[in-house]
N, C-alpha and C positions, 0 to 999 in steps of 0.2 A: 827461404827457410824460416822465416821469423812467420810466426804465427801469431800472436796478440801484440802486435804492433812494436816488438824486439823490447816489449817491455816486464821486467822482474818484480818477482814480490818487494824490492822495493822501492820502485817506481823510478830503479836509474837505469836510463838507456841502455843497451846492451848490442854491439859492435854486430853488425849481422857476420861478419867475420865466425865470430865465435857461438852463435845462435846455433843447434844445427842440432836435426832430427836422429830419435834413436834407429829410423828407420835407413838415414842416407850415410852411417855409424856405421852401421851393420856390413860385413862381407867387407872395408879397407884393410891395406896388409901397411899391418907395421913392422918398419924397419927401423934398426939398428943404428947411428949415424956415426958413431967410430969405428964400424965395420961391416956396416951396408951390409947387415947381415940382417935376413926375412926371419921375423919370428912368429909371424904367424898371421892369421885375418882372425878380423873382431867377429865376433861371435854371437855374446850375449852384454849386457851390464849389468849392475847393481846398485839398486837403488837404497839408501837411508830416509825412509821416507818420513822419520822423526826432524829429522834437521835438511828435507827437500833438497837432497843432494846424491847425484851417481859417485861411487866411490869408486866403480874400477868396470878393468874391461876384464871379459873370459876368451881368451885369445885360442885359435883350431888349428891346426893344420892347413887344410883349404874347405874350398866350400861344401863338396861331399859331406868333410868330418864336421863338417856347422851343421849341420841339419842332422847330427846322427846323434843319440844320446851318449856322456860317456862326460868326463869329467876336465875341462878345459885349462889351460896355465892361465892364471892373474897375472893380472897389472894396475896398479894403483893409478886412477888417471891423474894422482898429480905428475907421472912421469913424463905426461906427455908436454914435448917442445913446438913440436910445428904440424898444424891438418893443414891438408890440400888431398891430394889423391892419394899421399898416402897418409899417415901416422910417424914422424920423428919419434925417437927417443935417444938417450943418451948414448945406451948401453945395452946389451943382452941381458945385465944384471938386474931390466929395470923390472922381469918378473919377480915375481913374489914366489916364492916358494911356498914361506906360511899361509896367507891368505884365504879365511876363514869365511866360504860367500854364504853358510847359513844363515847367518847375524841380519842379513839385508835383505830388500828384497827386487824379484824382477819385475813385479810388476805387473807385463804382460797376463793377459786373459782375469786380475782382478776382478772383481766386484766392485765398481761406482754408487755407493747407495749414499740419499741424504741420511741427514739428522732425524727423521721423520719418519721414512724408510722408506723415502719415495725408488726406486733403481732407473740407476740413469742409464745405466752399458754397463760395459766392461773395457779396459786398460786395449789400448791398439799398439799405441807406444806413448812417444811423450818429447819436450825439447826440453835442453838445457843448454848451458854456458858451457864451452868445452873446457875452457881457462880455471873458473872459481867449482866445477861442477855441480852451480846451481841448479835447481828443477824449476824449470818456469813454468810448462803447463803440460796436463794430460790429453791427448788423443783418446777419445771416444768413442766406441761403437757398439752394437749390437750385438757381438760376437766379438771375443779377443785375440783373432789370429789374424798377425801378420800380413797373411798370404793375397788371403781376400780383400786385401785394403784397396788397390789398382781399378776401382773402375766396381769395385761387387760391392763392398759396405759403405752404408754414407758417414759419414765421422763430423763429430762437432770435438772443440775443444773447449778445456775451465784450465780457469788459470789455479797453480799449484800452492798457490792461497788458499785456498777453499778447502783446503782438508786438514780435518781434524784430528782425523791417529787413522790405525793401519791393522789389517791382520793378517794369519795366513796368506791369505786370500781375497780381500774388501779394504777396499778403501772409505772410508770414515768422509764425507763434504756438509757440507752449513747444513742450514736447512737454508731454501731460499736459492741454491744453488745451483737449482734448474733453471730457473732464469737469468743465469748468465753463460748459458753454454752460447757457443758460437759454431755455426757449421761451416765445416770446411770444405766439404763433399759434397755429391750426392750419386748414391750405388746405383749399379742397379735394380738392387734387390729394394729398393724403396719403391723405386720407378714401379715393381713390382706388385708393393704391397706390404713390404717386410724389410725389418729389420731398419726401420727409419725410429719416431721417437719412441717410450715406454709406451706398450698398449693400453692404459688406463690410463696417460696425457692423449692419445688418440682417439676412445671413445668416451674421453668429457670433451672434446673437441667438437664428433661428429655432433655424441646426442647432447649435447648442452653438460651443465652440472648438475648432480642429483639431489634431487630435492630432502634436506632434511627430514627425517620422520615427524617430529613432530608438526614439521608444517604441512604436510601431506592430510586431503581433505578426506574424512571418512565415509562409508556412504552413507548420503544423506540430509550431509554438509552444504548450505549453499557459502556458493565464497562472495565475500565482497560487494562488489558488483552488480551481485541476485539483491545484497541484504539493502541495499539501497534503493535499488526500482522498487523492491515492495513497501519501504518506508517515502518514497515519491507518491505514489499508486499504490495505496492501503488496499483498494478495489479489488484489484488482479488477484490473480490466481496464477499460482508458481508453478508448471509442472515438472515432476516430477521426473532427474532423468533415465531414469529404471522402471520408469513405463512409457507405454505406446502415447500417443497424444491423441489417439483416437479413443482411446478408456477411460481420459476426464474431459471430455466431451457429453453431454446430453444428445441424444436424438432426436432431434426434430418428429414429431407427433405427423404419418400419413393418413390423407384426409381420405375417409371411407364412405364410398359411392350412394353405397348399401343401407351403413347406418344413415344417411340420408338422406336416403328415399323411405325408408320406415317412419323415421321422424315426422316424415310429412306426410306421413298417410294418414299416420295418429292425429297430426291434428287437423287434419281436412274429416277422420269421423268425431274426435271431439266438440268442433266447430257446428256439423251439423247435428248433431244432437242437440244442441244447444236453443238451435233455431228452429225443431222439432217439439220441445218441450214450449219457448216461449208462443207456438202458434202452430195448436197438433192437427190445423184443419189445411 
């Protein structure tokens, strides 16, 4: 049950019997101790995000109505006296008729985003101290659909102390909170390449960090290594990457046998003319 080493935001260890996951609490029967009356099943929970505290439980009549839309009966968390296979309260009066859940958040499926705008996923669940209501951590996945939690979605945990603020469907966490995510489970979708970390982070890991525009080379620019080679060997020529190497080299002159023979005949004719001039006979 405890996921972050049973440590709350106050760095005080929470006993394991007090630390519960939302998913473990949903579906538990609520029983009144004085009469033994069954008040319903826990169908949902609401959280005061600003105070990081679970406030109340929504009770439904049975499992079927828990999955159907409708208004549940609400019970404040501090009415709980004992939790085990069932939740025990003092009496049927524990149900708060005038409670207004609209002031609070259900957290489920809220988008989790850092102050710098990086999306971390959606809230799939949370852990809390059943005695004090203290919200301990958020359980995050690619999709905020609790029915896909078991073996389908990969899940990560983030301490509730990282929460900065919240909106109707968004949780803002501190910049750098992505480095504090702890993977809880690996699901089927992640093994198929879906539902892992955010796509932006996956692409950065796959292809490396993007080079800033001001550091990118334009066409014709040389790298520091090429400039160093040119300084070491002033006479060497650098071949442009945009041109084939064959275009940069001068083609060697071909030896023409006909030109050689013509030159040789001319040389012999000139030599015979000189000999005739010196000795006409």
